[in-house]
N, C-alpha and C positions, 0 to 999 in steps of 0.2 A: 544370847542369842542362837547358841552351840545347844541349848536343850531345845528351842524352838524348831530347829531343824532336825531334830530327833524324830519330831511330831510324824506319824504317817502322814495326818492330811496334809501339813506342809509338804513334804518329800514328792504325796501325789501332786498338788498344785505346781510344785515344780518343773516335773516330768511334762505335766500337761503344757505350761508355758512355754518349754522346750522344743517339744514337737511342734506347738502352733507357732511358732516363729519359723520353722522349716515349710507348714502348709502355709503359711503366710506370703512366703516369700516364693513358692512356687503356683500360689493362685493364679486359676484362670482369670482373665482380665475381664470377663465379660460371657458370652454363650457359649455354649458347648453343643456335644451331639444327642441324639437322640430327644428325651424327654425333659433336657435342660431349659430350654425355653418354654414349653407348655406348664412344668411346674412351675417355675419364674412368675410366668403371668398368673400361674391359678395362685400362688401366695401372694402377691402385689394386690389383683383383686378379691382376695379370699374369694377364690372361686369352686369348683369342683374338679379334681384332676380326677386323669385315667382311672380305670378299677387299678385298685381296689377304693380310689377315692381319698386314702389318706388325710382325715383329718384332723387328727394329732401336728403333721408334720405343715398342712396349708395354716392353720389356726397359727402355729407356733412363728410359721414363715411369713403370714402376714404381717404379726407384732412387730417381728424384726424389720423389716422393711419399713414400718410407720417412725421407728425411730431411727433408722440408719438416715444415709445422706448419698447424695450422689446417685448412681446405676445401682436400679434395685437386684438386678441380677450378681454385680458385683457384691453387692454387699451381700446376697445369698450365699455366695462361694466362701466367702468370708465366715459365715453360718455354719456350712459346712465343715469346715476346718475345725472352728470353736466345738463343735458336737465331737467330734474325731478324738481331738485333744483331751477333751473330757472324756472319753474313752479310754484314753490312754491312760489317764490318771486314775480311773475306774478300777481297770486290768491290775493297775500296781497294788491298789489297795485288796482284791479280792484274791491275788498270788499270797501276797503276805499271808491273810488270814488262811486260806489253803495250807499254805506250808505250815503255819504253826499249828495246824488240824494235823495233819500227814506225821508230822516229824514230833507231834506231842511236847511242843516246847513253847515258850512265848519268843517272839521274832528276835534277833541277832543282827548282825554288821551283813552275814553271810545272807539272811535271808532278803535284807534289805536291796543287798547288791544285785541278788541273783533275780528279783522280782523288780527290781529296775531294769536290769538289762532286757530281760525276758518282756517286759511292756513298752520298751525301746524299741527292741523288734519287731513286735506287732504291731507297734505305730508307724514304725517305717518300710515294713512289707508293701509289696506293689499293691496287694488288693485293698489293703487299708488306706496306703497313701492317696492312693487313685479316688477313692471317695472325700478326700479332705480340701480337694482343688476346684472341685466346680459342685453346682448344687445337685443333689438326688436324694431321695430319701433312706438311701442306704446308711448315710451317716448318721441320722438320727437313730436307726433301726440299730446299728452296732452301740449307741452310748445306753439306749436303752433295755440291750441283748445283755452289757457288760454290767448297769446299776442291777439288773432284775439278779442274779448270778449272783452277786455279791450280798445282795438283802436274802437271800435265799439260804445262803452259807449263814450269814451271820443269824438267820432267826432260828439254825439248828446246832448252833453253839451254845455251850452253857453261858447263860447271863442271864442280868436284869431287865434286858430290854429284847426279850427273845420274841415275844407276842407283837409288839410293834415294827420287830423287823418283818416278820410275815403278814402284819399288816400292807407295810410296803411292798412285800413281794406281791403279794396279789394284784394290787395297784399297779404296779409297773409289768406287770406280766399284760393286765387289761389292755395299758396303754398301747404295751408292742404290738398286742392286735390291733388298736387303733390306729397304729403306723404303718403296719405290713401283716397283713392276715398270715404269712406264709408260717408266722411265729406258731400258730395252732400245731404244729408239728416238733416244737420243742417242749410241748407240754408234757410226753411223759417222761423224758428227761428230769424237767425242772419237779415236777412230784416226786421220783425218784430221789431227788436230790435233799426236797423238803421232809423226807421219810429218811434221811439216812444220821437220825442224829443218837442218840441211845435210847432215848424213850422206844417202845414196841410200834412197828407200824400201826399195828389198830387202836391203840392209844392216843397217837398223833392223829389220827384222822378224825378223831372225834372233833378236834378243831377246825375241820374243813372249813367254816364259815368265815374264818379269818383271812384267808386269801380268794372266796369265790365271790364273799360280796361286794370285797373291795377291787376284784377283775372286772366285775360286771358293771362297775363305777367306770373303769378305764373304757370297757366297750361302750356303754352309753353315747360316749362322743360321737358318733357315725350318727347318731339322730340330727347330728349339724348337717349331715350332707344335703337330707330332703328339705329342711329350714331354708338353709341358702339359696338351694337349687331354684325353690318358687319365688326365690327374687332375683331370677335372672340375671346371677351375673355374666359378665364377658366372658368365662370360660367356665362352662356349664355342661361338662362331660357326664355322658349317661341320662340326662332330663331325669334323673331320679325322682321328681317331686311327682312321674305322671303317675306311679301307684307301687304297690308294694313288688309287685314282679319285676317293674325295671328298677326298683331299690335295691332286689336282692340279687338281681344280674349283675349291678353293678359291683356291688359292695363282695361278693362271693368270686367276681371273675369268672365268670362264665366263660367269656371271650375265651378267655385264655386257657381253658380243660381241656382243647383238643392238644394242645404242646406238650401235656404232661403223659408221661410215660407211654409218647408214642412211638415208641421202636428201639432197637439193639443199636441203632447209630449215634441218639443224641446218647444212649448211657456211657458209649466207650469214648465218645468223644470228649463229654464233662471228664468221664472219670481223670481221661488224660491229661486234658488243662488243671484239674484241681490238683493232682499227680506234681506238674511244673512248678503251679502257684507255690504247693506246700513244701517241694525241695528249695524252690528260690526265698522262701520266708525263714528256713531253718538252716540252707546253704548247705542243704545234704548231710556234711556231718553232725547238724545238729539233730538229725535221727536219732542217734543214738541215745543223746540224753531223753529224746520224747519216748522212747521206747521203756527206756529205766523209770522212768519218771510213771510210767503206767503199771507198769511192773509193781514199782515201790506203792502205788496208793492200793491198787489191789491186795496188798500185801499187810497194810497198815491200814485202812480203812475201806473198808469192801463195797459198805452201800455209796461211798461218794465216789468211787471209780464206778460203781455201773450208773450212777445217776449222771456225771461225767460222759461215759461212752454212750447212753441213754439220748442224749442232748445230741452229741456227734452222730446217732445214727436216723432222729428224727430231721434233722437239717438235710443232711445226706441223701436221706430217704426221698425229699423232694427235690433237693438242689440237683441230684445224679439224674434223675427220670425227667427234666424238664427241660423242653426241646427249644431254648431261645439264646441269639447268637451272643447276648450279655447277660452271662450266669455268673460269670465271678465275684461280684457281692453277694450271692446267695449262700457262697461259702464259711463268710465271717462269724458266724458261731461255732463253725467248729475250728478255725485259727486261733479264737477265745480260748478253748478249751485245749487246744496243742499248744499254745503260751503257757498254760497253766503248767501241763504237764513237763513240758520241757524246760520249767522254774525247778519240776518236782527230782528232775534227770539229775540236772545242771548241780542243785543243791547238794545232793548225793555224791556225784565226783567230787567237787569242792571243797568238802568240807574234810577231805584228806590232802588236802595241800596247805603248803604255806598261807598266809592269811593275804601276805603280798602279791601273792599268785592269783587269787580268788577274783581279782579284776579282769584277772582275762576274760571272764563272763560278758565285759561291754566290748569285745572285738567284733560278738556276731552284729548289734543293730550297727556299730560303727560302717561295716564292711559292707552291710546292706545299704546304710543312707549313702557311702560315695559312690558305688557302685548304680543306684536308682535315681540319683539324681535328676541326671542329664533327661531319663526317660519319663520322669513326673514332672518335670518343671513345664509348666503352663504358658506360664508371662507372656509368651511370644507367640499363644496358641490364638490365631483371632481368625482360622480359617472357617467357622460357621458366619460369624458374621457377615467376614467378605466374600461366602457363597452367595448368602441370602442379599447383600447389597448387588451384585452381578445378576444376579437373576429379577429383582425389582428393577434395577436399571436398564434392564433390555424388554421389558415391559409397557406398553405404550398406556397412555391416561385411562382410567376405566375398562383395565383390562380383567380378563377372567383365568385364572390359569388353574386347571387341573393336571395332576402330580401323585404321586407316592412317594416322595422322598420326605419321609416324617424324618428320619436322622438327621438330613442336613440340611432341611429348608421348611417344610410345614411346622415342625416344632418350633423352629425360630420364628417364623415371622409372625406364629400366633403372640409371641412374645412382643415383637417391633409395635404389632399394630395395637395389638389392645393396652400395654403400658408405655410404648413411647412414643403411638399415634402415627407411627410412620407409612404412608403408602394408602392412607385410609383407602382412597379409588380403588384399589386392585381387590379381587376378591380371591382367594385362594381357597379350591375345592381337593381335600383330601379325598381320592378316586377309593381307598381303604377302608373308609371311615363312612360312606354310602352304604355300605353293606350291614349297616349297623340303624337299629331304627330309632334311636336319638337323634340323628345326624340330622334329616333332612326338616325337621323342626328346627333344629337348634340354627340352621342357615337360614331359616325362614326368616328366624330372630332376628340375625346380624343383617341378612341381605336382603329384603324385605321385595323389594322391585326385580332383584333379579327372579327371585325364586315364584314370584307370583306367576312369569313366563314359561314356565315349565312344570306350574301342578298338576295338571294332567296327566303329566308321565309320574310323578310323582304319586300320585292319586292309584294309579295304576301298577306301580312296584310296592307299593307300601304293604297290602295286605299279605302277599305271599312273603316280603322280608319279616312280618312278625310271626306268619304261621314259621319260619325259618327258626325263628329266636328262640323260639316257646320250647322247640323239639329238635333240632337240629338232625341228630341222629336219623328220628320218623322220618324227616323232611325230604332226605337224602336219598331213601330208597324208594322212594317213586319218582323216576327219570322225568315224567311228565312234569313237577314240580320243580324239579332241576333245569329242568328246557326253557320253562317258563319264566322262569325266576332269571335266567342270565338275560333272555332274549329284552326284559324289560329292565333291565338293570342297563345294558347297550343300549336300551330306549333313551331312556333317563340321561344317559351320557352325551347322545345326539343332540337331545331338546336342549340343554344346555349350549352347546356351539349353533343351533339352529335358530332357537328362538331365542336368542340375543344378538340379531346382526346387527345392533348399534355399537356393539363392544366387541374389541380386538381379543380371542381366544386361543389360547397357550395352553399345549402341552411341554410336558418334560419328556426329553428322549426315550425314558424307558417305558412309555405307553407306545409307543408306535408297535403298531401289528399286536399289541397283547391284548385287545379282546376284539375278538374277530365283529366284523360289523360296524368298530366305532368309527365315527368320521370320514367314511368313506364316500368319494367325490370330492374332498379336499385337497389343495394342496401342503405339502407340509416343508415350511421355509425355516431355516436355521434363524435364531435369534439369540446369538450368544448360547445361555445354559441354556433356553427353551426353544421351541418349536412352535412356529406361528401356523396357525387352520384359516386358508382361504380360498374360496372358491375360484378365484383369479388374479391377476395382480396388476387389474384395472385398478388406477390410484390409489396403488399400495402403498403404502407411506411405512418403514420400519426401522426405529434407532438400532444402533449397534454400537454400544457401550461398552467399555471394559473396565468402568468403575467398579473397584475392589478386587480387579482381577491379580494385579501385580502382587498385592498384599498377600492373599491367599496364595498363589505359588510360593511367595518366600514363605509363609505359615507353613506351610505342607511339605514344602523340600525336605526329605530324608527321613520322615517319621514313618514310624513300623505299627502302630498300633492299627488296629482292625480297619475304624472307621477313616482312622486316616488314609490309611490303603485306598480303601474304596473311592471316599472323596478324590484320591489323588488320581485313580483311574478313570472313576466320571469326568474330572475336567480334562484331563488328556486326550479321551474323544472327544470330548467340544473342542477343546483346543484345534484338535487333527482335522473334523468336519470344521470348523469356520476357516482356517486357513483353504483349507481347497474351495471353501465357498468363495474368498475373495478372488481366486483365481479362474473359477466356472462361471462365479458371475458378473465379477468387476473387472477382471483382468486386471487383478490390486497385486503387485508384488510384493511392494511395501506392504502391503497389510498382511500378505503370505507372510511376509519375514514375520512381522511383528509376535502373529501367533505358534509360529515355529521357534522362536529363540524361548518365547514363554514354556514352548512344551519341553525345549530343550532342558528350561533352568528348572523344571520340575523333576523330571525322569528323562536324561539324555539317552539312558539303555534302551527304554522300551520300544516297542514295535512301531507302534506310532509315529513316534518322532525320529523311529530311523526311515520309515516309508517319507515323512515329509524329506526328510533330508535325501531323498532320493530324487526330489520332484525337483528341487531346487539347492542344491550345495551350498 
């Protein structure tokens, strides 16, 4: 038994099971923010997800949901934990190989201790742990990244299976691209690592087919997207079967191109965030072994060091210049390299202390685990399904809801309607997606009766939208085009309201006065987290439901994540509006106090809560 435990693969499996237990214990019970609902729906229905499509992710996720039981999204949250836990085990093997390479000797007990501590430190760091508790594409991305790095390192080391490791390196890099196209920025670093052996680079490059051909096989998975899109699945982002232009627009993530290198503010913000996450991962003092590890690698294996640095530069090259709010998981490849550098430096330090003292390396992951548990524990986090329930409970039958609340509502309701078949009578229109050429045809597929009423407005809008999508830079230079597309966009929004008189129409509060000319002449009446658009109040009937609200407040209270804070502020605003509505419209002091008390529970120190307290103490 002791000999078996000394096998690196067994040790890696034990570490993976250990972190998986913590991930499982802290996993979200269901839907979470942003893309969680849409990705879970795309996996369950084997649809086409948002750009860049993620064919490998949706394929694996679909197979998993076919084998799992219970809630598909809960099962996918577990799958995310399994992927990340496997990444920790692979990182352990990667670190062992690099330590053996840099130190020029076979792994010993010190190597095992440091590799285990470093991989656990990686696995329990805030950025990595957060990807293990709810479904997202970055969990699989981390596993593919660590596995590719391991195979590249093994392809360089002398051994009988070097050629097979090269083939696997190419294949898994292709799979990385088939999961997340940002992996293209890691190519220079991975290539330098592949050239880092004892052979001259010119000789090594003669074997380029061993990595390029398998990589192309992995990338070929993108062919799944138009094939599946043509079958019109319930989630069919991009309608990529329309043609090559639509396919490339989707796969390249062209719509997000404007967020790359968009200004110095994005760079400084992302750099500050990266530094915060990095120092949190290594507890500040760990920067010493990281720096020592980098120096030690350059002195012992210069090519290896250059390859690892190039991986980091390629990763940070896109991550620091990408102006999106949820940028944290983009730093994952860098944090893997940081864990490797930490292990090299820690080994150099600990080899000078008694064997019994070398176990101090585990202090790092232990401290991170202890202080990170509360923040990472999502077992009671039900805010997104609770908020979505509250929204739908206030929507009258056959309602139309126009919104741009992707993070809190739109993504989640896609899942609830397509997978759990809840409130199929409600039509949800994402205002911002109307700025994409695929969305109107998608709505026509899903809601033909409603869309035929606005087809004239769609036909007037689409030619301008197609021009914009084909070359946005040239389009925006012509101010007449800009004015015309905006006018026809607003007319389309108005058509949804005007041309469906038999259906109650709602917007979410952020849309009030957002688009000049939209819903002019309509009364805007509060309906929980919705706003009802009506011409007059004659024969007006509107439910006022608090279903899900109490659980929403309980789930959000005290949480500090960016999206938790955003949803809490949104909910407080609605609670304030509804409290005053009870007094202004109904003189209902009991109803006022009900909403006021919920606002107190959510955040008693907020300005809105203080204003409500001033009305009725």
